[in-house]
C-alpha positions as CSV (number, residue, x, y, z in Angstrom):
1,X,-59.8,2.5,14.1
2,X,-59.8,-1.4,14.0
3,X,-56.5,-1.3,12.2
4,X,-54.7,1.2,14.3
5,X,-55.5,-0.7,17.5
6,X,-54.4,-4.0,15.6
7,X,-51.2,-2.2,14.6
8,X,-50.4,-1.2,17.9
9,X,-51.1,-4.8,19.5
10,X,-48.6,-6.3,17.0
11,X,-46.0,-3.6,17.7
12,X,-46.2,-4.2,21.5
13,X,-46.2,-8.0,21.1
14,X,-42.9,-7.9,18.9
15,X,-41.1,-5.5,21.2
16,X,-42.3,-7.9,24.1
17,X,-40.9,-11.0,22.3
18,X,-37.9,-9.4,21.3
19,X,-37.0,-8.4,25.0
20,X,-38.0,-11.9,26.3
21,X,-35.7,-13.6,23.8
22,X,-32.9,-11.2,24.9
23,X,-33.5,-12.0,28.7
24,X,-33.5,-15.8,28.1
25,X,-30.3,-15.4,25.8
26,X,-28.5,-13.5,28.8
27,X,-29.6,-16.4,31.1
28,X,-28.4,-19.1,29.0
29,X,-25.4,-17.5,27.7
30,X,-23.9,-15.0,30.0
31,X,-20.8,-14.2,28.1
32,X,-22.5,-14.0,24.6
33,X,-21.9,-10.2,24.2
34,X,-18.0,-10.7,24.9
35,X,-18.1,-13.7,22.6
36,X,-19.6,-11.5,19.9
37,X,-17.0,-8.7,20.4
38,X,-14.1,-11.2,20.4
39,X,-15.2,-12.7,17.1
40,X,-15.5,-9.3,15.5
41,X,-12.0,-8.3,16.4
42,X,-9.4,-8.7,13.7
43,X,-7.0,-11.5,14.3
44,X,-3.3,-10.2,14.9
45,X,-1.0,-10.2,12.2
46,X,1.6,-13.1,12.3
47,X,5.1,-12.1,13.5
48,X,7.0,-11.6,10.3
49,X,10.3,-12.9,11.9
50,X,8.5,-16.4,12.3
51,X,7.5,-16.6,8.6
52,X,10.2,-14.5,6.7
53,X,12.4,-16.9,4.5
54,X,14.8,-14.0,3.9
55,X,16.1,-11.0,5.3
56,X,14.5,-8.9,2.3
57,X,11.2,-10.7,3.1
58,X,11.7,-9.6,6.7
59,X,12.3,-5.9,6.1
60,X,10.0,-5.4,3.1
61,X,6.9,-7.6,4.3
62,X,4.8,-6.7,1.3
63,X,7.5,-7.1,-1.3
64,X,6.4,-8.3,-4.6
65,X,9.2,-8.7,-7.1
66,X,8.7,-6.9,-10.6
67,X,7.8,-9.2,-13.5
68,X,11.2,-10.2,-15.5
69,X,11.6,-8.0,-18.6
70,X,13.7,-9.2,-21.5
71,X,16.8,-6.7,-21.6
72,X,17.7,-7.6,-25.2
73,X,14.2,-6.9,-26.4
74,X,14.3,-3.5,-24.5
75,X,17.9,-2.7,-26.1
76,X,16.7,-3.6,-29.6
77,X,13.7,-1.1,-29.2
78,X,16.0,1.6,-28.4
79,X,17.0,3.8,-31.5
80,X,20.7,4.1,-32.3
81,X,21.8,7.9,-32.6
82,X,21.8,9.6,-35.9
83,X,25.1,9.8,-38.0
84,X,26.3,6.6,-36.5
85,X,27.5,8.1,-33.3
86,X,28.2,6.0,-30.1
87,X,25.8,6.0,-27.5
88,X,27.1,8.1,-24.5
89,X,27.4,5.0,-22.3
90,X,29.8,3.6,-25.0
91,X,32.2,6.4,-24.6
92,X,35.4,6.2,-22.6
93,X,35.9,9.0,-20.0
94,X,38.8,10.5,-22.0
95,X,36.5,11.0,-25.2
96,X,33.6,12.3,-23.3
97,X,35.9,14.8,-21.6
98,X,37.3,15.8,-24.9
99,X,33.9,16.2,-26.4
100,X,32.7,18.7,-23.7
101,X,32.9,22.4,-24.6
102,X,35.5,24.4,-22.7
103,X,34.5,26.1,-19.4
104,X,35.4,29.6,-18.8
105,X,36.7,30.5,-15.5
106,X,34.8,33.5,-14.7
107,X,35.6,35.1,-11.2
108,X,32.3,36.3,-9.7
109,X,32.0,39.9,-8.8
110,X,31.0,40.5,-5.2
111,X,29.6,43.9,-4.4
112,X,30.9,45.6,-1.4
113,X,28.4,46.4,1.2
114,X,29.0,49.5,3.3
């Protein structure tokens, strides 16, 4: 029974002390809650027009250029076609056209609806 009374007394003392501290804080610092809420607000993002160094940076605000890749290394890794044929990008338009199979002009049949 003594421990229960002691526990209730300690709880009451703690609640009373907390409310007294809050009252004295409100008297000493009347704008305390507004100051805390202003501190917790995120800072506004800077105007990109003021910080952009180029039009690309102004339009793409989170632009990060891709890492440079050595094109000669990439080309050397590509395998040449079998039989010594040219790559399709190496053909002229005339050669590419002649290599295509002939196209049949088939007239589509349209069914008559009555």
